[in-house]
MARSE-94143 format. One record per residue: residue number from 0; residue in one letter; x, y, z of N, C-alpha, C, O in turn. Coordinates in steps of 0.2 Angstrom, whole numbers, plus 5000, padded with zeros to 4 digits. Layout:
% MARSE-94143
{num->NUM; residuo->A; n_px->X; n_py->Y; n_pz->Z; ca_px->X; ca_py->Y; ca_pz->Z; c_px->X; c_py->Y; c_pz->Z; o_px->X; o_py->Y; o_pz->Z} .
...
//
This chain:
% MARSE-94143
{num->0; residuo->M; n_px->5090; n_py->5084; n_pz->4755; ca_px->5090; ca_py->5086; ca_pz->4748; c_px->5088; c_py->5081; c_pz->4743; o_px->5091; o_py->5075; o_pz->4743} .
{num->1; residuo->V; n_px->5083; n_py->5082; n_pz->4739; ca_px->5081; ca_py->5077; ca_pz->4734; c_px->5084; c_py->5079; c_pz->4727; o_px->5084; o_py->5084; o_pz->4725} .
{num->2; residuo->A; n_px->5087; n_py->5074; n_pz->4724; ca_px->5090; ca_py->5074; ca_pz->4718; c_px->5085; c_py->5073; c_pz->4712; o_px->5080; o_py->5069; o_pz->4713} .
{num->3; residuo->T; n_px->5086; n_py->5076; n_pz->4707; ca_px->5081; ca_py->5075; ca_pz->4701; c_px->5084; c_py->5070; c_pz->4696; o_px->5090; o_py->5071; o_pz->4694} .
{num->4; residuo->T; n_px->5080; n_py->5066; n_pz->4694; ca_px->5083; ca_py->5061; ca_pz->4689; c_px->5077; c_py->5061; c_pz->4683; o_px->5071; o_py->5061; o_pz->4685} .
{num->5; residuo->T; n_px->5080; n_py->5061; n_pz->4677; ca_px->5075; ca_py->5061; ca_pz->4671; c_px->5075; c_py->5054; c_pz->4669; o_px->5080; o_py->5051; o_pz->4668} .
{num->6; residuo->I; n_px->5069; n_py->5051; n_pz->4667; ca_px->5068; ca_py->5045; ca_pz->4664; c_px->5064; c_py->5046; c_pz->4658; o_px->5059; o_py->5050; o_pz->4658} .
{num->7; residuo->R; n_px->5065; n_py->5042; n_pz->4653; ca_px->5061; ca_py->5042; ca_pz->4647; c_px->5057; c_py->5036; c_pz->4647; o_px->5060; o_py->5030; o_pz->4646} .
{num->8; residuo->L; n_px->5051; n_py->5037; n_pz->4647; ca_px->5046; ca_py->5031; ca_pz->4647; c_px->5043; c_py->5030; c_pz->4640; o_px->5042; o_py->5035; o_pz->4636} .
{num->9; residuo->P; n_px->5043; n_py->5024; n_pz->4638; ca_px->5040; ca_py->5022; ca_pz->4631; c_px->5032; c_py->5025; c_pz->4632; o_px->5029; o_py->5025; o_pz->4637} .
{num->10; residuo->P; n_px->5030; n_py->5027; n_pz->4626; ca_px->5023; ca_py->5030; ca_pz->4626; c_px->5018; c_py->5026; c_pz->4629; o_px->5014; o_py->5029; o_pz->4633} .
{num->11; residuo->K; n_px->5018; n_py->5020; n_pz->4628; ca_px->5012; ca_py->5015; ca_pz->4631; c_px->5013; c_py->5015; c_pz->4639; o_px->5008; o_py->5015; o_pz->4642} .
{num->12; residuo->L; n_px->5019; n_py->5015; n_pz->4641; ca_px->5020; ca_py->5014; ca_pz->4648; c_px->5018; c_py->5021; c_pz->4651; o_px->5015; o_py->5021; o_pz->4657} .
{num->13; residuo->R; n_px->5020; n_py->5026; n_pz->4648; ca_px->5019; ca_py->5033; ca_pz->4651; c_px->5011; c_py->5034; c_pz->4651; o_px->5008; o_py->5037; o_pz->4656} .
{num->14; residuo->S; n_px->5007; n_py->5032; n_pz->4646; ca_px->5000; ca_py->5032; ca_pz->4646; c_px->4997; c_py->5028; c_pz->4652; o_px->4993; o_py->5030; o_pz->4655} .
{num->15; residuo->R; n_px->5000; n_py->5022; n_pz->4653; ca_px->4997; ca_py->5018; ca_pz->4658; c_px->4998; c_py->5021; c_pz->4665; o_px->4994; o_py->5021; o_pz->4669} .
{num->16; residuo->V; n_px->5004; n_py->5024; n_pz->4666; ca_px->5006; ca_py->5027; ca_pz->4672; c_px->5001; c_py->5033; c_pz->4673; o_px->4998; o_py->5034; o_pz->4679} .
{num->17; residuo->Q; n_px->5000; n_py->5037; n_pz->4668; ca_px->4996; ca_py->5043; ca_pz->4669; c_px->4988; c_py->5041; c_pz->4670; o_px->4985; o_py->5044; o_pz->4674} .
{num->18; residuo->T; n_px->4986; n_py->5035; n_pz->4667; ca_px->4979; ca_py->5033; ca_pz->4668; c_px->4979; c_py->5031; c_pz->4676; o_px->4974; o_py->5032; o_pz->4679} .
{num->19; residuo->L; n_px->4984; n_py->5027; n_pz->4678; ca_px->4984; ca_py->5025; ca_pz->4685; c_px->4984; c_py->5030; c_pz->4690; o_px->4980; o_py->5030; o_pz->4695} .
{num->20; residuo->A; n_px->4988; n_py->5036; n_pz->4688; ca_px->4988; ca_py->5041; ca_pz->4693; c_px->4981; c_py->5045; c_pz->4693; o_px->4979; o_py->5047; o_pz->4698} .
{num->21; residuo->R; n_px->4978; n_py->5046; n_pz->4687; ca_px->4971; ca_py->5049; ca_pz->4687; c_px->4966; c_py->5044; c_pz->4691; o_px->4963; o_py->5047; o_pz->4696} .
{num->22; residuo->Q; n_px->4966; n_py->5038; n_pz->4690; ca_px->4962; ca_py->5033; ca_pz->4693; c_px->4963; c_py->5033; c_pz->4701; o_px->4958; o_py->5032; o_pz->4705} .
{num->23; residuo->S; n_px->4969; n_py->5034; n_pz->4703; ca_px->4971; ca_py->5033; ca_pz->4710; c_px->4971; c_py->5040; c_pz->4714; o_px->4971; o_py->5040; o_pz->4720} .
{num->24; residuo->G; n_px->4970; n_py->5045; n_pz->4710; ca_px->4971; ca_py->5052; ca_pz->4713; c_px->4978; c_py->5053; c_pz->4716; o_px->4979; o_py->5058; o_pz->4720} .
{num->25; residuo->R; n_px->4983; n_py->5050; n_pz->4713; ca_px->4990; ca_py->5051; ca_pz->4715; c_px->4993; c_py->5054; c_pz->4709; o_px->4990; o_py->5055; o_pz->4703} .
{num->26; residuo->S; n_px->4999; n_py->5057; n_pz->4710; ca_px->5003; ca_py->5059; ca_pz->4704; c_px->5007; c_py->5054; c_pz->4701; o_px->5008; o_py->5049; o_pz->4704} .
{num->27; residuo->A; n_px->5009; n_py->5055; n_pz->4695; ca_px->5013; ca_py->5050; ca_pz->4691; c_px->5019; c_py->5049; c_pz->4695; o_px->5022; o_py->5044; o_pz->4695} .
{num->28; residuo->H; n_px->5022; n_py->5055; n_pz->4697; ca_px->5028; ca_py->5055; ca_pz->4701; c_px->5028; c_py->5050; c_pz->4707; o_px->5033; o_py->5046; o_pz->4708} .
{num->29; residuo->S; n_px->5023; n_py->5051; n_pz->4711; ca_px->5022; ca_py->5046; ca_pz->4717; c_px->5022; c_py->5039; c_pz->4715; o_px->5025; o_py->5035; o_pz->4718} .
{num->30; residuo->L; n_px->5019; n_py->5037; n_pz->4709; ca_px->5018; ca_py->5030; ca_pz->4707; c_px->5025; c_py->5028; c_pz->4705; o_px->5027; o_py->5022; o_pz->4706} .
{num->31; residuo->I; n_px->5029; n_py->5032; n_pz->4701; ca_px->5035; ca_py->5030; ca_pz->4699; c_px->5040; c_py->5030; c_pz->4705; o_px->5044; o_py->5025; o_pz->4705} .
{num->32; residuo->V; n_px->5040; n_py->5034; n_pz->4709; ca_px->5045; ca_py->5034; ca_pz->4715; c_px->5043; c_py->5027; c_pz->4719; o_px->5048; o_py->5024; o_pz->4721} .
{num->33; residuo->E; n_px->5037; n_py->5026; n_pz->4720; ca_px->5035; ca_py->5020; ca_pz->4724; c_px->5037; c_py->5013; c_pz->4720; o_px->5040; o_py->5009; o_pz->4723} .
{num->34; residuo->A; n_px->5037; n_py->5013; n_pz->4713; ca_px->5039; ca_py->5008; ca_pz->4709; c_px->5046; c_py->5007; c_pz->4710; o_px->5049; o_py->5001; o_pz->4711} .
{num->35; residuo->V; n_px->5050; n_py->5012; n_pz->4710; ca_px->5057; ca_py->5012; ca_pz->4710; c_px->5059; c_py->5009; c_pz->4717; o_px->5064; o_py->5005; o_pz->4718} .
{num->36; residuo->E; n_px->5056; n_py->5012; n_pz->4722; ca_px->5057; ca_py->5010; ca_pz->4729; c_px->5056; c_py->5002; c_pz->4730; o_px->5060; o_py->4999; o_pz->4733} .
{num->37; residuo->R; n_px->5051; n_py->5000; n_pz->4728; ca_px->5049; ca_py->4993; ca_pz->4728; c_px->5054; c_py->4989; c_pz->4724; o_px->5056; o_py->4983; o_pz->4727} .
{num->38; residuo->H; n_px->5056; n_py->4991; n_pz->4718; ca_px->5061; ca_py->4987; ca_pz->4715; c_px->5068; c_py->4987; c_pz->4718; o_px->5071; o_py->4982; o_pz->4718} .
{num->39; residuo->A; n_px->5070; n_py->4992; n_pz->4721; ca_px->5076; ca_py->4993; ca_pz->4724; c_px->5076; c_py->4988; c_pz->4730; o_px->5081; o_py->4985; o_pz->4731} .
{num->40; residuo->A; n_px->5071; n_py->4988; n_pz->4734; ca_px->5070; ca_py->4984; ca_pz->4740; c_px->5070; c_py->4976; c_pz->4737; o_px->5074; o_py->4972; o_pz->4741} .
{num->41; residuo->Y; n_px->5067; n_py->4975; n_pz->4732; ca_px->5067; ca_py->4968; ca_pz->4729; c_px->5074; c_py->4966; c_pz->4727; o_px->5076; o_py->4960; o_pz->4729} .
{num->42; residuo->E; n_px->5078; n_py->4970; n_pz->4724; ca_px->5084; ca_py->4969; ca_pz->4722; c_px->5089; c_py->4968; c_pz->4728; o_px->5093; o_py->4963; o_pz->4728} .
{num->43; residuo->E; n_px->5088; n_py->4972; n_pz->4733; ca_px->5092; ca_py->4971; ca_pz->4739; c_px->5091; c_py->4965; c_pz->4742; o_px->5096; o_py->4961; o_pz->4744} .
{num->44; residuo->Q; n_px->5085; n_py->4963; n_pz->4743; ca_px->5083; ca_py->4957; ca_pz->4746; c_px->5086; c_py->4951; c_pz->4742; o_px->5088; o_py->4946; o_pz->4745} .
{num->45; residuo->M; n_px->5085; n_py->4951; n_pz->4735; ca_px->5088; ca_py->4945; ca_pz->4731; c_px->5096; c_py->4945; c_pz->4732; o_px->5098; o_py->4939; o_pz->4733} .
{num->46; residuo->R; n_px->5099; n_py->4950; n_pz->4733; ca_px->5106; ca_py->4950; ca_pz->4734; c_px->5108; c_py->4947; c_pz->4741; o_px->5113; o_py->4944; o_pz->4741} .
{num->47; residuo->R; n_px->5104; n_py->4949; n_pz->4746; ca_px->5105; ca_py->4946; ca_pz->4752; c_px->5104; c_py->4939; c_pz->4752; o_px->5108; o_py->4935; o_pz->4755} .
{num->48; residuo->L; n_px->5099; n_py->4937; n_pz->4749; ca_px->5097; ca_py->4929; ca_pz->4748; c_px->5103; c_py->4926; c_pz->4745; o_px->5105; o_py->4920; o_pz->4747} .
{num->49; residuo->V; n_px->5105; n_py->4928; n_pz->4740; ca_px->5111; ca_py->4925; ca_pz->4736; c_px->5117; c_py->4925; c_pz->4741; o_px->5120; o_py->4920; o_pz->4741} .
{num->50; residuo->K; n_px->5118; n_py->4930; n_pz->4744; ca_px->5124; ca_py->4930; ca_pz->4749; c_px->5123; c_py->4925; c_pz->4754; o_px->5128; o_py->4922; o_pz->4756} .
{num->51; residuo->D; n_px->5117; n_py->4925; n_pz->4757; ca_px->5116; ca_py->4920; ca_pz->4762; c_px->5117; c_py->4913; c_pz->4760; o_px->5119; o_py->4908; o_pz->4763} .
{num->52; residuo->A; n_px->5114; n_py->4912; n_pz->4754; ca_px->5114; ca_py->4905; ca_pz->4751; c_px->5121; c_py->4903; c_pz->4749; o_px->5123; o_py->4897; o_pz->4751} .
{num->53; residuo->M; n_px->5125; n_py->4908; n_pz->4747; ca_px->5133; ca_py->4906; ca_pz->4746; c_px->5136; c_py->4905; c_pz->4752; o_px->5140; o_py->4900; o_pz->4753} .
{num->54; residuo->A; n_px->5135; n_py->4908; n_pz->4758; ca_px->5138; ca_py->4907; ca_pz->4764; c_px->5136; c_py->4900; c_pz->4767; o_px->5140; o_py->4897; o_pz->4770} .
{num->55; residuo->A; n_px->5129; n_py->4898; n_pz->4766; ca_px->5127; ca_py->4892; ca_pz->4768; c_px->5130; c_py->4886; c_pz->4764; o_px->5132; o_py->4881; o_pz->4767} .
{num->56; residuo->D; n_px->5131; n_py->4887; n_pz->4758; ca_px->5135; ca_py->4882; ca_pz->4754; c_px->5142; c_py->4882; c_pz->4756; o_px->5145; o_py->4876; o_pz->4756} .
{num->57; residuo->E; n_px->5145; n_py->4887; n_pz->4758; ca_px->5152; ca_py->4887; ca_pz->4760; c_px->5152; c_py->4883; c_pz->4767; o_px->5157; o_py->4879; o_pz->4768} .
{num->58; residuo->E; n_px->5147; n_py->4884; n_pz->4771; ca_px->5147; ca_py->4881; ca_pz->4777; c_px->5146; c_py->4873; c_pz->4776; o_px->5149; o_py->4869; o_pz->4780} .
{num->59; residuo->I; n_px->5142; n_py->4871; n_pz->4772; ca_px->5141; ca_py->4864; ca_pz->4770; c_px->5148; c_py->4861; c_pz->4768; o_px->5150; o_py->4856; o_pz->4770} .
{num->60; residuo->E; n_px->5151; n_py->4865; n_pz->4763; ca_px->5158; ca_py->4862; ca_pz->4761; c_px->5163; c_py->4862; c_pz->4767; o_px->5167; o_py->4857; o_pz->4767} .
{num->61; residuo->R; n_px->5163; n_py->4866; n_pz->4771; ca_px->5167; ca_py->4866; ca_pz->4777; c_px->5166; c_py->4861; c_pz->4782; o_px->5171; o_py->4857; o_pz->4784} .
{num->62; residuo->T; n_px->5160; n_py->4860; n_pz->4784; ca_px->5158; ca_py->4855; ca_pz->4789; c_px->5155; c_py->4848; c_pz->4786; o_px->5156; o_py->4843; o_pz->4789} .
{num->63; residuo->G; n_px->5153; n_py->4848; n_pz->4780; ca_px->5150; ca_py->4842; ca_pz->4777; c_px->5143; c_py->4841; c_pz->4780; o_px->5140; o_py->4835; o_pz->4779} .
{num->64; residuo->E; n_px->5140; n_py->4845; n_pz->4785; ca_px->5134; ca_py->4843; ca_pz->4788; c_px->5128; c_py->4846; c_pz->4783; o_px->5128; o_py->4852; o_pz->4781} .
{num->65; residuo->V; n_px->5123; n_py->4841; n_pz->4783; ca_px->5117; ca_py->4843; ca_pz->4779; c_px->5111; c_py->4840; c_pz->4783; o_px->5112; o_py->4836; o_pz->4787} .
{num->66; residuo->Y; n_px->5105; n_py->4842; n_pz->4781; ca_px->5099; ca_py->4840; ca_pz->4784; c_px->5095; c_py->4837; c_pz->4779; o_px->5094; o_py->4840; o_pz->4773} .
{num->67; residuo->R; n_px->5091; n_py->4832; n_pz->4780; ca_px->5086; ca_py->4830; ca_pz->4776; c_px->5080; c_py->4835; c_pz->4775; o_px->5078; o_py->4837; o_pz->4781} .
{num->68; residuo->A; n_px->5078; n_py->4836; n_pz->4770; ca_px->5072; ca_py->4841; ca_pz->4769; c_px->5066; c_py->4839; c_pz->4773; o_px->5063; o_py->4843; o_pz->4776} .
{num->69; residuo->E; n_px->5065; n_py->4832; n_pz->4773; ca_px->5059; ca_py->4830; ca_pz->4776; c_px->5059; c_py->4831; c_pz->4784; o_px->5054; o_py->4833; o_pz->4787} .
{num->70; residuo->D; n_px->5065; n_py->4830; n_pz->4786; ca_px->5066; ca_py->4831; ca_pz->4794; c_px->5065; c_py->4839; c_pz->4795; o_px->5062; o_py->4840; o_pz->4800} .
{num->71; residuo->V; n_px->5068; n_py->4843; n_pz->4791; ca_px->5067; ca_py->4850; ca_pz->4792; c_px->5060; c_py->4852; c_pz->4791; o_px->5057; o_py->4856; o_pz->4796} .
{num->72; residuo->H; n_px->5056; n_py->4850; n_pz->4786; ca_px->5049; ca_py->4852; ca_pz->4785; c_px->5045; c_py->4849; c_pz->4791; o_px->5041; o_py->4853; o_pz->4794} .
{num->73; residuo->A; n_px->5046; n_py->4843; n_pz->4794; ca_px->5043; ca_py->4841; ca_pz->4799; c_px->5044; c_py->4845; c_pz->4806; o_px->5039; o_py->4847; o_pz->4809} .
{num->74; residuo->W; n_px->5050; n_py->4847; n_pz->4807; ca_px->5052; ca_py->4851; ca_pz->4812; c_px->5049; c_py->4858; c_pz->4812; o_px->5046; o_py->4860; o_pz->4817} .
{num->75; residuo->M; n_px->5049; n_py->4861; n_pz->4806; ca_px->5046; ca_py->4868; ca_pz->4805; c_px->5038; c_py->4867; c_pz->4806; o_px->5035; o_py->4872; o_pz->4809} .
{num->76; residuo->T; n_px->5035; n_py->4862; n_pz->4804; ca_px->5028; ca_py->4861; ca_pz->4805; c_px->5026; c_py->4861; c_pz->4812; o_px->5021; o_py->4864; o_pz->4815} .
{num->77; residuo->R; n_px->5030; n_py->4857; n_pz->4816; ca_px->5029; ca_py->4856; ca_pz->4823; c_px->5030; c_py->4863; c_pz->4827; o_px->5026; o_py->4865; o_pz->4831} .
{num->78; residuo->L; n_px->5035; n_py->4867; n_pz->4825; ca_px->5036; ca_py->4873; ca_pz->4828; c_px->5030; c_py->4878; c_pz->4826; o_px->5028; o_py->4882; o_pz->4830} .
{num->79; residuo->A; n_px->5028; n_py->4878; n_pz->4820; ca_px->5023; ca_py->4882; ca_pz->4818; c_px->5016; c_py->4880; c_pz->4821; o_px->5012; o_py->4885; o_pz->4822} .
{num->80; residuo->N; n_px->5015; n_py->4874; n_pz->4823; ca_px->5009; ca_py->4872; ca_pz->4827; c_px->5010; c_py->4873; c_pz->4835; o_px->5006; o_py->4871; o_pz->4838} .
{num->81; residuo->G; n_px->5016; n_py->4876; n_pz->4837; ca_px->5017; ca_py->4877; ca_pz->4844; c_px->5019; c_py->4872; c_pz->4848; o_px->5019; o_py->4872; o_pz->4854} .
{num->82; residuo->V; n_px->5022; n_py->4866; n_pz->4844; ca_px->5024; ca_py->4861; ca_pz->4848; c_px->5032; c_py->4861; c_pz->4848; o_px->5036; o_py->4862; o_pz->4843} .
{num->83; residuo->A; n_px->5035; n_py->4861; n_pz->4855; ca_px->5042; ca_py->4862; ca_pz->4856; c_px->5045; c_py->4855; c_pz->4853; o_px->5043; o_py->4850; o_pz->4854} .
{num->84; residuo->A; n_px->5050; n_py->4856; n_pz->4849; ca_px->5053; ca_py->4851; ca_pz->4846; c_px->5061; c_py->4852; c_pz->4845; o_px->5063; o_py->4857; o_pz->4843} .
{num->85; residuo->P; n_px->5065; n_py->4847; n_pz->4846; ca_px->5072; ca_py->4848; ca_pz->4845; c_px->5074; c_py->4848; c_pz->4838; o_px->5070; o_py->4846; o_pz->4833} .
{num->86; residuo->R; n_px->5079; n_py->4852; n_pz->4837; ca_px->5081; ca_py->4852; ca_pz->4830; c_px->5083; c_py->4846; c_pz->4827; o_px->5085; o_py->4841; o_pz->4830} .
{num->87; residuo->P; n_px->5082; n_py->4845; n_pz->4820; ca_px->5084; ca_py->4839; ca_pz->4817; c_px->5091; c_py->4837; c_pz->4818; o_px->5095; o_py->4842; o_pz->4818} .
{num->88; residuo->K; n_px->5093; n_py->4831; n_pz->4817; ca_px->5100; ca_py->4829; ca_pz->4818; c_px->5103; c_py->4830; c_pz->4811; o_px->5101; o_py->4828; o_pz->4806} .
{num->89; residuo->A; n_px->5109; n_py->4833; n_pz->4811; ca_px->5113; ca_py->4834; ca_pz->4804; c_px->5116; c_py->4827; c_pz->4803; o_px->5118; o_py->4823; o_pz->4807} .
{num->90; residuo->W; n_px->5117; n_py->4826; n_pz->4796; ca_px->5121; ca_py->4820; ca_pz->4794; c_px->5127; c_py->4822; c_pz->4790; o_px->5126; o_py->4827; o_pz->4786} .
{num->91; residuo->Q; n_px->5132; n_py->4818; n_pz->4789; ca_px->5138; ca_py->4820; ca_pz->4785; c_px->5137; c_py->4818; c_pz->4778; o_px->5134; o_py->4812; o_pz->4777} .
{num->92; residuo->R; n_px->5139; n_py->4822; n_pz->4773; ca_px->5138; ca_py->4819; ca_pz->4766; c_px->5144; c_py->4814; c_pz->4765; o_px->5144; o_py->4812; o_pz->4759} .
//
């Protein structure tokens, strides 16, 4: 079952959406639904990234282990180029 939600668009934005709908051969509704889906996915991803970053920060506080950025970048570059490489060594703060 699909629920109905009413939104009030400022006149200029409504005009832009209607113009895009005409030009693309799509309905204004489909453009709006797609925009909401994309923004919801973006917000969910940002919340996951913040949660992961906070968990990583807690792990650093717990263990004191950190990695030099240069070491990590060099390791990732080797892996991206198909070269097997051991993980960089962590060091204590």
